[in-house]
N, C-alpha and C positions, 0 to 999 in steps of 0.2 A: 842814745843812738840806737837806731833800729838795726836789725841783723843784716838788712839788705836782701834777705831771702825773697821778700815780696817783689823786688825789682827783677828777679830772674825767674821765679816760678811761673810757668804758663805764660811766657812772653808772647804767645800767639795772638790772642784776641782778648785784651784785658779790659774788663769793665772799669777798672781803676783809672786807666788812661782817659777813658771817655768822661769819667767824673771830673778828673783834673781839668780837662778842656772845658767842661760845662761850668766849673767854678770860676776859672779865669775869664771866660767869656761873660759870665754874669757880672763880675766886677767891672769889666770893660764896658758893659752895657749900662752900668749904673744901678744895678739891682742892690748892691751893697758896697760899702767903702773898703777897698783893699788895694794895696799897691803892687803885690806880687804873689806868686805861687811857687813854693819849693816842694818838688816831688821827692819822696823817699828821704826826707830829712829825719827829724826826730820822730816823725810819724808818717803815715801814708802821704799826707800833705801838710804843709804849714802855710797859712795865709798871713801876710804881713801888711800892716797899714797904719794909718793915723789912729784908727779906732782901737788898735791893739793887735795882739797876736792870737791866732786861732789854730789849735791842733785839730786835724781832720783824720778820722779813721773811716775806711771804706769796706763794706761787706756786700758781696754779691750773693745771689740766691737762685737756685734752679727753680724754674716755674713749678715743677711737679711737687715741690716741697711746700708751696704756699707761703703763708705769712711766717715771719719770725715769731717765735714765742717770746713772751715777756722775759723768761729766764735767759734765753739766748741774748736778747738785747741787753739785759743787765750785765751779762758776762762781757759783752763788748765794751760797755761803759767802764767796767772795772779795769779792763786792759788800758783803756784810754786814760783813765785817772792814774794808773800805775806809771805810764810813760810821762805824764805831766809831772808826777812827783819827782822824777829823776832829772827834770830840766831846771834851768835857772829862770825860766819865764813864768814865774808864779802867778802873774796877773792875767795869764792867758785865758781865752775862752776855749770851749771844746765842742766839736761838731762830729756827730756820728751819721754817716751817709749810708743808707740801706737801699738795696735794689727792690726789696719788698717791704710792705708795711709790717708793723708789729701788731699782733693780735690784741684787740681791745684798747689800742692806743690810737687816738685820732691822727689822721694823715695830714702832714704839714704841706705847705706849698713847695713846689719843686725849685727851691732856691737855697741860698746859703743861710737863710734865717732859721727856718725849721721850727720845731716845737720845743719849748723849754720844759724840761722834766720837772716834776713836782713830787713832794712826798706822798701825795694822794693817788697818783696814777699807778698802773700795774707795775711799771718798771721801777718807779721811785720807791714803792713799798719794798721791793726786793733789795734795794740798795740802802735801806735805812740803817742797817747794822755796820755799814762801811765807815771807817774813821774819817774818810774824805767827804762823806755825804753832806754834812752841814755846810761845808765851804764850796763844794763843786757842783752840787745838784742844780742850783739855779744858774750856774754858768754853762751847763751842758744842754745842748740842743740835738734833736734828732730830725733828720730830713730824709724823705723817701724820694729817690731818683730812679724811676722805672725806665725812663727813656732819655738818658743824658744827651745823646747825640742829637736826637730830634729837637729837644728843647734848645740846645745850643744853636742849631741851624735856624730855628725860629727867631731867636734873639738877634743873630747876625743879620738875618733877612730884614727884620723890622728896623734895626738901627741904620743899616746901609741903604735900605730901600731897594735891595737887589732881589732877583728871583731866588727861590729856595735852592735851585741847582747850583747857583753861584755861591750861595752861603755854604753849601756842602764842601766846596773847594776850600774856602777859608777855614772851615771847621777841621778839615783833614790836615791842613798845614799846622794848625795850632795843636791838635791832638798828637801829630807827629813830633812836634817840638817837646810836648810833655813826655812822650815816650822816650825820646833821646835823653832828656834830663834825668829821667828815672834810671836809665841804664848807667849814666855817669855817676849819679849820686850814690848808687848802690856800692860803688867802690871808694867813696870819699868818707872823710871823718867830719865831725861837727866843726863848724867854723869855715869849712871850705865847700859847703853845698852850693850848687848852682840853682838859680831861680829864674822864673819867667815873669817879667814885669809887665805892667800895662803898656808901657812904651814899646816893649818887644812885640806885644800883640798888635799894637797899632802899626808897627813897621811891617809885620807879616801881612796884615790886611791891605795896607797901602801898596806894597810891592805886587801882591796878587791882583788887586783891582785894576792896575794898569795893564796887566798881562792877560787877563781873562777876556776871551772873545766869546760872547754869548752865541754868536752865529755858529762858530765851530763846535761849541759845546752842545748846542741843541740839534746839530745836523743829524747825529746818530738817532736822536729821538724822533725827529720829524720824518725820517726815512723808515721808521719802525724797526730799526735794527735791534734796539734794546730799549729798556725803560727802567727807571729806578724802582726798586722793590719797596713797597709800603707795608711794613710789618705792624702798623698801629691801627689802621682802619679795619674794623671787624667786618667780616662777611658772614652774616647769619643766614645760612642756607638750610631751610627746613628739612630738605631731603638729603642732607650731607651723608648720613649713614646708610641711605638707600643706594648710594653709589654716585659719586662725583669725583672729578680729579681734584686733588688737594691743592689749595691756593694759600698764599701767605695770610690772606684775610681770615681763612678758617682757623688758623692758629690764634690770631688776635681775638677771634670770637669765642675761643675756648672750646671749639668743637673737636679738635684733634687730640687723640689720646697719646700722651708723650711716651717716648722710648728712651729714657735717660741713659741707659747703659750703651745702647747702640749709637745714640747721638754722641756720647763721649768718645767712642771709637772713631767716628767720622771726624770729629774736631781734632783729635790727636793726629790723624793722618793729614788733615789740612795744615796744621801747624808745622809738621815735619816736612811734608812734601809739597805744600802749597796747591795741591790739586787732589781730587778724589772723585771716583765714579761708583755710584751705588747700583748694583746689578741684582736683578731678580725677575721672576715671572710677572705677568700682568696681575695687578690686584694684590701684590704682596706688600704694599706700603712703601715703595721706593720714593715716590715724590714727597710723601708726607715726611719721611725721615730727612730727605734732602732739605726741605724748607725749614724743618725744625732745627737742623744744624746751622743753617744760614741765619736764622732768627737769633739763635744764641750768640752768634758772633757779630751781631749787627752794631754793637756799641763802637767798634773800631773799624769794621769792614763796611765799605759803602758798596752795597750789592746792586747789580744790574741784571735784569732778566733778558737774556738774548731771545729775541722773537723770530723775525723773518730774515735774519742774516744768512749770507752765503759765504763761501770762501773768499770771494772778492771783497767782502766787507770787513775782513779781519783787521786790515790796517786801520780802518776807521775805529774799530773797537780798541785797538792798542793806543791810538791817539787820544781816545776818550780817557783812558787811564792817565795819560800824561797831562791832559787838561785838568783832571781832578787832583793833580799833584799826588798821585799814589806813592806810598812809601812802605817800607817794611813794617812800620808801626801802625800805619793807617792805610791799608791796602785797598784796592778796588777789586771787587769780586764779581765774576760772571757766572750766572746760573743758566745751565742748558738742560731743560727737562726733556725726557724722552728722546735721547740722542739718536735712537735708531730710526726715527721718522725722517728720512731724507736728510739727516744732519750729521751723518758719520764723517763726511769729509770736513765739514765745518769744525766739528769737535777736534779732529786730528790736527787741523791747522792751528786752532786756538791754543791747544796744549803744547804744540811744537814751538810756536812763537813766544808763549808765555814761560817756557821752560827756564829761560835764563833771567827771568824778572821776578824777584821775590816780592815786588810790590803788587803783583797780580795773583789772584786766587781764582781757580776754576773748579766748579762743582757741578756735577751732572748726574743724571739717572738714565738707565738703559735697560731694556728687556733682555733677558738671558739669550733669547734666540738671535738677537741682533749684534751680540758682542763680537762675533767673528767678522763683522763688517769693518771694524776699526783697525787701522794700521799702526797707530801709536800707543798700543796697549802697554808697552814696556815703560812708558813715561808716567803713567797714571796708576796709582794703587786702586785696585778693584775691591769693593767691599760687598759681601753677600750677607746681609743681616736678616736672618729669618725671624718672623714674629715669635714671641715667647709668651709664657704664662702671664708675665707682668703686663704686657700689652693687652692680652686677652681680657684680663681682669679690669684694666682701665677702660677698655672699650665698652665692656658690659656695664660698668659703673656709670659711664656717660649716658649710655642708652637707657638704663634704668631710670636715671634722674630725669630724663626727658620724656619718659613714658613711651619709648619706642620699642621696647621689648617686654614680652610677658614672661620671659624666663626668670625664675627666682634665684638663679645662680649662674655662674659663668663656666665652672669647671667641666661639667658634662658636655656642654655644647662644644667647648674647646677640644675635648677628647674625641668627640664624634667628628670634628672637622679635620682630624689628623694633622693639626698644626697649619692648616691652610686658611689664610685670612679671608679670602673671598667666601669660602664655604662657611666659615665661622660667623661672619656678619650676616650671611644669608640665613643661617639657622636662627640667629637671634631676631632678625627683622623681617624675614621673608621679602627682602627688598629686591630691587632690579639690578643692582650693581653686578652681580655675578653673571646674570644673563647678558647684560650689555657688553661686558668684557669678552665673554665667549663669542657673542655675535660679531664683535669687531675682529676677533681673531679669525673667525670663519670668513667674514667678508674680505679680509685682507688676502686670504689665500685664493678666494674667488677672483679678486682683482688681478692678482699676480699669476693666475692660472697655475697654481700649485696643486694640480689635480691629484697627484699621488698622495699628498698629505691629506687631502679631503677624503680620499677613499679609505685611508687608514683610520681617520677620525671616525668615520661612519662605523667601521667594523669594531674598533676599540670601544666606542661608546655603547654600541649594541651589547657587547660582551660585558663591559664595565657596569652598566646599569643592572646586570644580572649577577654581579659578583664574580665574573669570570675573566680569565686572561686569554690572550691569543698566543698561538704557537707561531713564531716569526717565520719559520720555514714554510708552514702550511699557508700562512697569509701571503708570503712572497709568491708561492706557486699560484694561489688564487688570483692575485693581482698581476701576474706575469711581469714582474719587475726584476731588473738585474741587481746584483749585490750592491753596486754603487748607488743605484737609484734608491733602493730601500734604506741603505745606510745614511744617505744625506737626509732623506725625509724623516727617519727616526731621530736623528740628531736634533733637528730643528723642533720637532714635536716634543721631545723630552726636555729640551732646554726651555721651551715655553710652557712647561707644566701642563700640556694637553694630554700626554700619556706618560707612563713611567715603566721602567724595567721592573718586573716582578720576580725574575729568576733567569736562569740561563735560557736564552732564546725564547723568553716570555715577555710580553708587554701587556699592560692593562691600563685602565683608567686611573687617574690620580685619586679620584674620590667618587663615590656613588652619586652624590648630588651633581657633581660636575658632569659625569657621564650622562645622567638623565637629561640635563638641559642641553648638552651638546647634541645628543641624539635627536632631540626635538628641533634644534636649530638647523641641523644639516638635512632634515627631511621636511622642512616647511614648504619648499618648492621642489616637487619631484621633476624629473627622476633623480636618484632612484627612489622607488617606493619603500615604505617600511617593510612590506612583505619581502621584497627583493633583498634588502640588507639583512633581515633576520635569517633568510635562507643562506645567504653567502657566508654569514658569520658562523653558521653551523660547520662549514668546511674548515674554518680557521681556529676554532676554539681549541685550547689545549686539552689534551686527553683527560687530565685530572679535573677539569672544570666543566665537562660536558653535562654532568648532572645538574649543577647549579644553573648553568645557562638555560637548559631546557625547562627546568622547574620554574624559574622566575619569569622567563619569557612567556611561558604558557599562562602563568598566574596573571600577568599583565595584559596579554592579548590572547585570550582563549579562542578568538575567531580565527587566528592564524595557525591553529593546530595542524590542519591538513598540510599546509605548506612546510611547516616545521618537520613533521614526520616524513614527508617526502624527501626533504633535504637530508635528514638523518639516514634514510635508506640508501641514498646515493653515496654518502660518505662511508657508511659501514659496508657497502658492497665493494666499493673501490679499494678499500684497505681494511679487510675484515680483521677485527680485534675483539676478543671476547670481553676484555675489561671495558672497552668503549661501549659495547652493546649493553653490558650490565649497567654502566653509568647512565646510558640513555634510558633504559627501562626504569631505573629509579627516578630519573628526572621527569619522565612522563607521568609516573604514578604521583609524584609530589605535586606536579602542576595540576593534575586532575583533582587531587585532594584540595588544593588551595582554591581552585575554581568553585568546587562544591561548597566549601566553607564560606566563601565570599557571597554566594547566593543565599546561603542558609542564615547567616547571622542577622540580617535585617528582620527576619521573621521571629526572632526570640522575644522581642518586646510584645508582639501580638500574643505570644503564648505565655507571657508573664514570667519569663526566665531572665534573670539579670545576667549581664555579660560575664560576671565573675563565676557563674555556674555553667558557662558554656562548655568547659572541659568535662564537667560531670556528664552533661548530655552526650558529649562525644564518646566518653567511656561506655555509656549505655548503648550507643549506636554500634561501636566496633565489637562490643560483646554480644550484640544482637539480643539484648534484654527486652523482653516483651511486657512482663508484668511482675510487680513486686508486692502488690497488695497494700501499698502505703499511699494514701490519698495525696499527701504532701509532695510526693515524687512524681505525680502524674504529669505536670507540665514538662518535667525533664524527659520523661519517657515519650511524650508527644513530640518534643523537639528532636529526640533521637530518631524516632520513626520518620520524621520529616527529612532529616539529614540522609538517612538511608535511601529514601525515595529520590532525593536530588542526586545522590551519587550513583544510583542505579542507571547507568547510561553506557555510552560507548567507551570502552577501554581501549586505547590505541596500542597497548602492549601486545595483545595476541596477534593483531595484524602485522605488527613489526616483526615479531619472531617468525611468523608464517612466511613473510616475504624473504626472510634471511635463513630459511630452513636449510638451504644448500650449504651456505657458509657455516651454519651452526653444526651441521653433520661433521664437518672436518674439525672445527674449532673445539667442540666438546670432547672429542676423542683424545686430543692432545693437551687438554687443559689440566692444570694442576688442581688438586683437590680444593685448595683455597679459592681459586678462581671459579671453579665449578660451583662451590657452595655459595659464593657471592652472587653468581648468575641465578641460581635457583631462588635465593632469598629475594632477589629483585622481582621475581614473578609472584610474590605473595599476594593473594587476593585476586589473581588473574584467572580467567577461564582459558586454560591452556589448550590449544588445538591438539587433536589426537595425533597428528603427524609429529608434533614435538614430543608428545608422550612416548611415541614409538621410538623416536631417536634416543630419548633418555633411557628407555628400557633396553635398548640395544647396547648400551655401554656396559663395560665389564670392569668396574673398579675392584681392585684386589683388596677387599676389606680385611683380610687376615694379615696384611702387612702394612707397614707405615705407622705413623703416630696414631694412637688410639683416640686422642682428642680430636684429630682431624677427621677420623672415621666417624666419630660421634657427631661432629658438626655437620658433616655431609649427610649422614643418614637422617639426622633430626630435621634438616632443612628439606630434603627431598620427600620425606614422609609428610611434611606439612603441605607440600605442593601436590604430591600424588602418592598415596599409600601403595598403589599398584606398582609404581616404579621401585619404591623402597623395598617392597617385599620380593620383587624379582631379583634385585641385587643381592639381598640376604640369602635367598634360596640358592643362588648359584654357589655360595661359599659354605652354606649350611648354618642353620640357626644355632645349633649346639656349639659348633666350632667357634662361631663368632662370640658367643657368650663366655666361652672359656677364657677369652682374652680379658674379661672383666676381673676375675680373681687373680689372673696371672700378671696383670699390669696396673691394677688399681690397688694401692696400698691399703691393707687391712680389710679388704672386701671379701665376703664369703662367696662360695660358688653359687651362681644364680640358679634358680629353680623356676620352671614354668608349671602353672597349675590353674585349675578352674576355681573361681570365686563367685559368690552371688552377683557381683557387679559385672562379671565377665572374665575373659582370659587375662591372667595376671603373670607378671614376672616378679620374682622376689629375690632379695639378697640383703645381707646385713653388713654393718660396719663393726668390726671388732674394736671395742674401746680399750686402748692400750694405756694411755695416760693423758693428763692434761698437757704435759710438756710436748708430747709428740702430736697431739690433736687438740690444739687450743680452741677450735670452734667445731665441736663435734656435730652440732646441728647442721651447719653448712655442708659438712662432709656427707651426711646422710642425704640431704637434698640433692647434692651433686651426683651421688650414686643413683638416685632415682632418675635424674635426667639421663644419665648414661644408659641405664637399663631400658628406659622407654625408647631412646634413640636406636639402640641396637636390636630392639624387638618390635618391629612395625606392627605385628599382629596383636600385641598386648594392649588391652584397654585399661589396665590398672597396674600400678607399681606398689609394692609393699616393702618397706625397709625400716630397720631400727638400729640404733646403737646398742650393742649387747655386751654384757659383762662376761667374764670367763666362765661363769656357771650357766650361760645361755639365757639369762634373764635380761630383759631390756634395762639399760642403765638408768638409774635414778638416784636422786639425793632425797632421802626421806620419802615423801609421797609424790615427789615431782619427777616425772619421766623426762629425761634429757632430750631424746629425739626418737620419735616413733611415727612413721608416716604410712599413710594408705591413700594414694593420690590417683584419681582418674586422669587419663591422658588429657582431657579437656582442661583440667586445672593446672597443668604444667606445660604451658605453650612453649614452642621452640623460640629461640632468640629472634628469628626472622619476624615473628608476629609482634612482639613488643617494639621492635625497631620501627615497624610500619605504623603501629599505633602512635608512637611518638611523633611521627610526621603529621598525624591528625592534630595532636595537641599543639605542635609547633605552628601549624597553619592557623589555629585559633588564637594562640598567644600573639602571633604577628599582627593580628587585626584588632583584638580587643584591648591590648595593653595600652597603658598611658603613653603619651607622646614621648616621654622621657622619664628617667628616674627623678630628675629635678621637678618636673610637673607633678609627678605622683606624690613626692614628698611635700611639695608646697601645698597641694590640695589637702593632703592628710593633715598637715600642720594647721591649716585654716579650719578644718573640721574639728580638730582637737581643741583649738582655741574657742570655737563656738560652743563646744560641748560642756566645758567646765562649769560655766556660770549656771545654766539651767539645771545641770545635774546636782550641783551643790545646793541650789535653792530648793529643789524637790526633796532631796534627802533631809535637808534641814526642816522642811515642812512636815515630812513623815515623822521624824523624831519628836517634833514639837506638837504634833497633831493639829497643825494649822495648814489648811490648803489655800494659800494665797497665790494668785496668778498662775495656778497650775496649768490651766488651759494654754496659756501663752508658752510656758516652758515645755509642755508636752508637745506642742506644735513644732517648737524648735528642735526638740530631740527627734521627732518624726522626720523632719526635713533632713536632719543629719543622717539618720538611718537610710533614707532613700538615696542621699548623695553617696553614702558609703557603698551602696550596691554597685555603683558605677566606677568605684575607685579600683580599677584593675592595675595590677603591677605591669610595668612595661616589659615587652619581649626583649630578650637579649639578642645581640647581633648574630649569634650563631644558631638561632632557632630554626633556620631553614636548611641546615646541614642534615645529611641523612642520619647522623648520630645525635641530632639535637634532642634535648630532654626537657623542653619547655613545659611548664605547668602554670597555666594562667588561672590558678585557683584562688580561694580566699586567703588573703595575707594576714599576718599578725595585726597589722595596722587596721585592716578592715574588721577583723574579729573584735578588736578593742572597741571600735566605734559601734559595732553591732551590739555587743554585750552591754556596754555602758549606757547605751541609749534605750535599752529595753529590759533585758533579763535582770540586770543588776538592781534596778528599782523594783521590778516585780517581785524578785526574791525577798527583798527587804519588807515589802508590804504584806506578802503572804506568810510571813513567819507565824508560827513555828513550822509550817509545812516544809518538808524536804530540806530542812536546815543543813544537814550534813552535806548534801549535794551542792547546796548553795555556797557553802564554804569552799568546797572543791572548785566550784565555778570561779570564785574570787582568786583562788590559787592559780587557776589557769590564766586569768586575766593578768595577774602580776607577772607570770612567766612570759606572757605575750608582750607585755610592756618592756620587760627586760630584754627580750629579743629585738623588739622594735627599736630600742635605743642603739642597737648595732647597725641599723640602716645607715647608708652613707649621708647622714645629715649635714656633713661638712659641705655638701653641694649647695645648701641653702642657709648657711651660717650657724649650724650647730643643732644639737638635740633640743627640741622645743621644751621650754619650761613646763608646758602643759602636761607632758608625759610624766615628769617627776611629781607634779602636783596630783595627777590622776592616780599614780601608784600609791601615794600616801592615802588618798581618799579610799581606794579599794582595800588597802590594808586595814584601815580603821573599820570599814564595813565588815570585813571578814571577822574581826574580833567581835563586833556587835552581834552579827548573825550567829556565830558559834555560841556565844554566851546565852543569848535569848533562846536559841533553839534547844540547847542542852537543858534549859529550865522549862521548856514547853510553854513559853510566853511570847508576847509581842515585844518588839524592841522598845516600844513606848512604856512598857511595864518594868523595865530594868531599873534596879536601885530605887524603887518606890516612885517611878515616873520622873526621874531626874531630868530627862530630855525635855519634858513638857515645860519645865521651869527655866530652861536655858534661854539666854538672849538670842535674838535672831542672828543667824549665821554662826552660832557657837555650839549648837546642839551636838553635832557630830564629834567634835573634839572633846567636848565635856563627857559624853557617854563613853567614847572610846578610851578616854583616860581612866575612867572608873573600871572599865572592863580590863584594861591593862593591869591595874592593881589587883583585881580579882584573879586574873589568870596567873600572875606571878605568885600570888599567895597559894593557889592550888598546886602549882608546880613545886614550890618549896615544901609544901606539906607532903606531897608525894615523895620527894627526895628524903625527907626525914623518916617517913614510914618504911621506905626501902632499907635505909640504914638500920632502923630498929628491927626489921625482919631478919636481917643478917645477924644481928646481935642475938636475937632469940634462938638462932640455930647454932650458936657457939662461935660465930665469926665477928670480927670487927671489919667495917667496910666504909667506903666513901662512895656517895652516889651523886650523879649529875643528871639532870633532866633538861632536855632542850626541845624546843618546838620544831615541828615538821609541817611542811606544806602538803599534807596528804591526810586523808581520813585514816586515822590510826588509833583505834581504841576509843575510850571515853574522852570527852572534852575536858581540858584543852588537849588537842592533838599533840602528842609528844613522844619521844623515845627516851629510854633511860639507859644509863651506863652505871654499873655497879662494880667497883674494884674491891675485891675481898682480900684482906691480908691473911696469909697462911704461914704455918710454921714449916711446912715442907710440901712439895708437890704430891708426895705419896698420900699425905693426909687429905689433900684437896680431892683427889680422885675417889677416896672412900666416902666422903661426906657430901659431895657436890649435888647429888640427886635430891636430897632433902632440902638443901638450900634453894635450888632452882624452883622447886614446887612452891616453896614459901614466897619467894620473890614474885613468881608469876601471879599468885593470888592478889598480892598487894598492887602490882602494876595494872591489873585489870585486863579483861579480854580484849584482844586486838592490838595491844600496845607492844611495839618492838622493845625487847629487853636484851641487853648485852651484859654478860657477867664475865669478869676477868679476874683470875687469881693474881696475887702479887707477893713477891718475896722482897720485903723491905720496900724500897722505892722503885723496884723493877717489876713491870707488868709482864707476866708470863702469858703472852697473847696466844701462843700456840695451843694453850689449854683452855681457851675461851669457849663459851657457849653463847649461842645467839638464837633467837626465835620469837615467835608470837604466842602461839598456843602450844607448840612443841619446840624443844631445843635441839640444836645440832652443833657438833664441834667445829665451829667456824672461827678461825683466827680473827681477832680484832686488829684492824690496820689503821685506825684513826688516831695517829700519834698526837695530833693537836688536842683532841678531846681528852686523851689520857693525860697529857701535859697540864691541862687545866686543873686536874685533880692532884698534880704533883707526882706523876708516875712517868717513867720512861720505859719504852719497849725493851725487853730483854733480848739482846742480839748476841747470844753466846756463840762462840766459834764451834763448839761441838754439837750444839743443837742444830746449827746450820748444816754441819757435815752429816748429821744423822738424817735430816730431812732429805738431803741429796742421796744418801745411801738408800733410804726407803723408796724414793722415786725410782732409782736405778733398779733396785730389786723387784719392784712392782712391774716395771716395764719388761725386764727379763722374764719374769714369771708369766706375764700375760702373753708375751710372744710365744713362749714354749707351750702354754696352755691352748692357744688358738692354732698351734701348728703353723705359725707364720715363719717368714724369713727362710723358707726352703728354696731350692734352686728353681722350682717351677712357679714361684711367686714373684711379685714386684721387687726390683732391686732396692727400692727405697726401704723395704722392710729389713733387708740384710744390713743396710747401712745403719738403720736405727738400732738394731741389735748390737752391732759392733760398737756404736757410740755408747750404748747403755752399759755394756760389759767393761769398756775402757773407763767409763765414769765410775763404775762400781769398784774396780780395782784401785783406781787412784784415790777415791774417797775412803775406802777401807784402810788403805795404808796410812792415811792421815789420822783416821779415827782410832787406830790401834794404839797411838801414842797416849791415849787417855788411860789405858789399862796398865797400870804399873803395879809391881809387888803382888799382893794376894789377889788383886782384881784381875790379874792376867788370866786366871783360870776361867773367869766369866767370859772373857774375850774368846778363849779357845772354844767354849761351848757355842758361843754366838757364831763363830766362823763355821762350825759344822752345820749350824742351822742355815747360814747363807749359802753354803755349798750345796745343800740339799735343794734349796730354792733354785740355784743356778742350773742344777741338773734336772729340774722339773719334778722332783720328788715331792715337793710341798707346793701347793697352789696358793702362793702368797697373794697373788693378785685377787683371787676370789675372796680371801680374808679381808683385804682392804675394801673391796666393793661391798661386801656384806656390812661392814662397819658404816660405810657411807650411806647405805640404804636404811640405817638405823636399826638393823636387826641384831639380835644377840647371838654371839657365838662363844662356845666354851672351848675352842681349840687351844691346845697347849701352846702352839706356836704364837697364837694371838696374845696370850698372856706374857709370853717371853718378850715379844716385841714391845708391848705396852710397858712392861717393867723396864726394859732397856731405855725406852724413850723417857720415862720419868727419871731414871737414873741420870741420864745426860742433862736433862733440864735442871735437876737439882744441883748437879755439879757446876753448870754454868751460872746458876743463881748464886751459889756460894762464892764462886770466883768473883762475880761482879760485886757482891757485898763486901768482899775483902779489899777491893781496890779503893 
């Protein structure tokens, strides 16, 4: 007995009921011999007849899942056999009915006979191990029923000679009876199941034949009220994805991309509520989802599409349902597409009348903006199913298969579309659908005289295409609308996805693409003109978006600049606002830059400059570089000169501020320093009128008060605009008084000094180097001080600054000076200048970048795929000394090189913001293609010349390949295998070049010319494998020699040598680690110098060597030495490398405490020595001293616990030493710095601290060894 679960699960629209009706109709029509059908008996169905008993199992399948697999089918058959084995009808036959075919299994006829399984077919082979197979395999048949209702209707129509419409009525009654019996049998036990016999079918048909009136039935169709929906006849429309209304035939043709999750939710609602309304904006896929849901339910629901019906026709539609004998099991369904098109009343009446009839299903779609027209909304569930990534991927897959999109992936286009289906398909296909939908929306508003909405569309699209939003209150004032008028209009436009809310009292376009097309549509037939709308939009744009609107609008229509500037003047005069003026100035500058770049870029090809080098030419242009003396750079310099010439034109900024001078006089006096600084920065590069200079000079900013960083930013910017104004401001407060703020408010800065230098007037000050803990990036601190000094000293032409030690010497480690600067003003530009330069780079990147990241990567992948074969062939030929087809391969590599020159990285979306940092330069992917198509081969051929640089070049390519694998390759299906293959190839070449170059021979001479003897396509691997063996042998030999050198100086040691990807000493390039076992750390310090000298000679000049002492298995890394030609006491932190030799880093408690103690002591000492942390200096210094003293006290109290018994007296002596340091009597910081510089000191205090350090290390080592 079955569980009965199948009779209750998903009772809504069951494929199983349709199959049952199809089976019994087939028996009635004489297709096969059967006397009756039992639903939900011992299986889904049982067929009884003279020919025997048949168990039937039914399995449905969603379209998107495609065919059943052979494994799935075998599983179904096993279930069927299991049920057979529990019955007493052992001579039964077995039938598996599937909605979809089985992969690699021939499709049988749509009947009860089907295909008999055999041991040789895909399903039979999977069943071979089943104990029932020998007996049941030949009794089991598989039949595919993709359209059971349609087939049953055909059989009835053919046997009775009646129209298909009448046959649908008979089918409905039979399927209804099957559903009724399924419900009853689900509650019954074996022996009491109810069946449907052939005589029952005959009685149903006879009874209905007498009652059917074809005239009544066809009346609704003749009048065009509705029509049966045909889900089987395909409608192959070539332009489907370019934009058409979805029809049932499109689904049958396989054009529609399914939405299974959304479809499932629609079906659930239809089952529970018997009606559903799909709501969404135009072009969001409403109709497609509606037809997809209807098609899925077609096996039991007889669908009719409502065409030209009105409210007076609703009774006729209801009578049609009665005529077709609609029931809860086999209902009649009415589909009403686009309810809002004069069909709102019809929809309301249909759902109202059908509300009490479970035998009628109503399904419709409506645009969001029309939903408010319905009065019966409470009766019908509304579903808003937005497109998702699954749908996006399926659409792209369909388009790609049909060759209707050149996009190599779907994800980026979907991201750019912001989840909007119209924009997404438009991006993929550049089709007409988006434009047609938008045109219809505009035309509808024209027909209905919805003028206020059209006015808003014009303004919002003008702003939206420039990435800007509108201020609703400003727009309302501009359009002279009441609150009610603007509220109604906005509601409808937002509902229809023509505009969107972007923030409080802000509206904007839904998408840049939509805005661009809308703008074109609403201006096809003036008035208004484009000029008029652009000018009106200026009055409505939100304050924060003025810059973007002006910049992008000017870039698109430079001819409208005069009108735009005039509109700006009007707005800024009516409501003067310094921030808006600043935004307008930046926008005008960006628009002018974009225009110049657009005119300049077409000239690059004539000058022989690839687009990927356009930004280099821009840098030369903005830096005003005239000559470099390098012939290869002459095209770039020519391009830069041409750009400067094109940009040398009318700048609208001076005239704008000249017109606004009255307003600016008031605004600038009241402006905050931040707003004033931004205003001045927006004038970068402008020829400022003298009247504005005078206004600025008349200001009296109090530079001696307020935040020093704000003072610096203001002076730095105004000095860039006008040194005269900056000097006037400084003179009013006094240069010396202003500079006093530097040491008083800049932590660790010395007092500035002004003096004459050969380069000109200079300002100097230094940074006191206290400690790494308080100053983790000392170089940046020095540069920051230089910026501050130049900003506060407008007359200075040079700044000089260093990080200095407590003894006044510039800080250094060994011979390396940490930070010492001597910078002319021209070499340290204010922030305003780099910001403006980035606008130039952004303008270039916007225009030369690839269409998208997807296209960029797809093109790169194609070039990589093309590169591999000729590169391998040429390398193989070089190593074998055989030049076969080289001309062909070199031509291919040449074409790849040329194509790579055009492979520009796409610009990011934010490149046109004022803070954009676009760099359209040569990418890693391009460099890989450049290097591998030219220099890589040349370097191999030219061996042994420049072999070390050639290996470095290989290292660079490998690094670039590694970085290139981090590109978003998921956009086009993953990292190209060619990259991995290329990395291996370059790695092999690096070995060969290094080995041959180090021996001063050609690669063909390696190992007695082994490459020449290699088979074709095998030379590279063969030679590289031999080099690998040779390199490993040399490294192992070096390892042994290092260990032997340690033994010769009285130590035992373990050495490890590993390769490095940099030129480091002799070949093979490697670094070495030597861990030396010592009896005590005291002994180590006495003998280490002799050991280091011995090891350095063995390692060879230029090779990095790390030497670490060890006590037992613990590496005392704090006593490590590292260096190339000289050694410095640098702790080794590579725990993994040490672990490979069997050592762990000693992490003793007291060693850690001692290091903290030394750091705190050094900080306290340095602060005292530099006379910092006093009342007249920066508060941060006093906080640092307070923290260091607290750290010192805390650490010392913990450290004291180490000294017990007789050792206590050592601690007392040490405490006296620390106290002297705290009081400044001992310059401990100087001692530390002297040691860091590698200088020798004989100070007693130095010896005391070194002895204490060794004592602590030895104590921790002994403690660790005892554990």
